[in-house]
Each structure stands twice: as structure tokens, then as C-alpha cells.
N, C-alpha and C positions, 0 to 999 in steps of 0.2 A: 580803031578806037578801043582801048582796053576796057574790060568790064570786070567787076567783082560782084559776085552774088552772095548775099548773106542770108542763109536760112536760119531762122531763129523763132523762138516764141515771140509773142507780141512785145514790142518795146515802146517805151514812151518816146515822144518826140525828142526830148532832151537826150535820151540815150542814143537815138539814131544820129543826132547832130554830133555827139561826141565820137561815136563809132566812125562816122564818115570822115571826120577830121583825122583821127588816128590812122585809119586805113589808108587815106590819101597820103599822109606823110610817110607811112611805112612803104607804100608802093613806090613813091619817088626815091626814097633812100635805097631800097632794095633793088630796084630795076635801073635806076639812073635815067629813067624816062620821065619827062615832065608830065605831071598829072593834070594838065590843063583840060584835057578832054576825057579824063577818067570818069566812067559811069559806074555808080554803085547802086545795085538793086537790093532792096530789103524785101525778102519773101517771108512773111510772117505766117505762122501756123498755130492753130489751136493746140493746146496740150493734149486734146483728145485725138489729134492726128499724129502723135509721136509715140512709138512704143520702144521700150528697152527690155531686152530679155523676155520678150513675149508678153509684156504687160504695158498697158497704156500709162502714160505719165500721170494722168489724173487718178488712176487706180493705185499707183505706187505712192503718191504724195498728196495727202488731203489738202494741203495749202494750195496746190496747183488746181485741184478740183474746185476749190472755193473761188480762186481767181477767175477760172473759166466761167463759173456760174455768174459771178458779178459782171463779167464782160457781156455775157448774153443778156442779162437783165437790163443793161444799158441800151439795148436795142441794136447790138452789132450782129 
């Protein structure tokens, strides 16, 4: 059973639906294998858990820090 793992920041449900559709279609086209049993895992991570060039994304980009704060305030 083929698997695709998507590591990303938090995505809305709508974005996950769109990504799953596009990834499935691309998998079928590229591999020639039916995607009937393709499994896609979305691994979402806080912007505080990702660093680029030695800096956390939330320290590099104020809008990401604000999104992270709002997410936590919602009780997540």
C-alpha cells in the first residue's frame, strides 16, 4: 500500500482536501499505479517547531508568530 507523508504547518481542512486530491492525481499519473489504496498522512507542525537558518519561523516572521498565538488561544 503506497503512502505519502506531507509535513507542513497547520492547514485548513479545505487545503488538505485540495492537496489530497492533487497528490492522488499526480501519484496515479506519475507512477501508473492505481491510487485506490493510496494513503496520505498529513503531519502538521507548529511554526515554533520549524527553524530555518538557525531561527524559528515564529522569530523570523511576525505574522507566523501571530497565527501560532491565535491557534493556541483557541485551545489547541
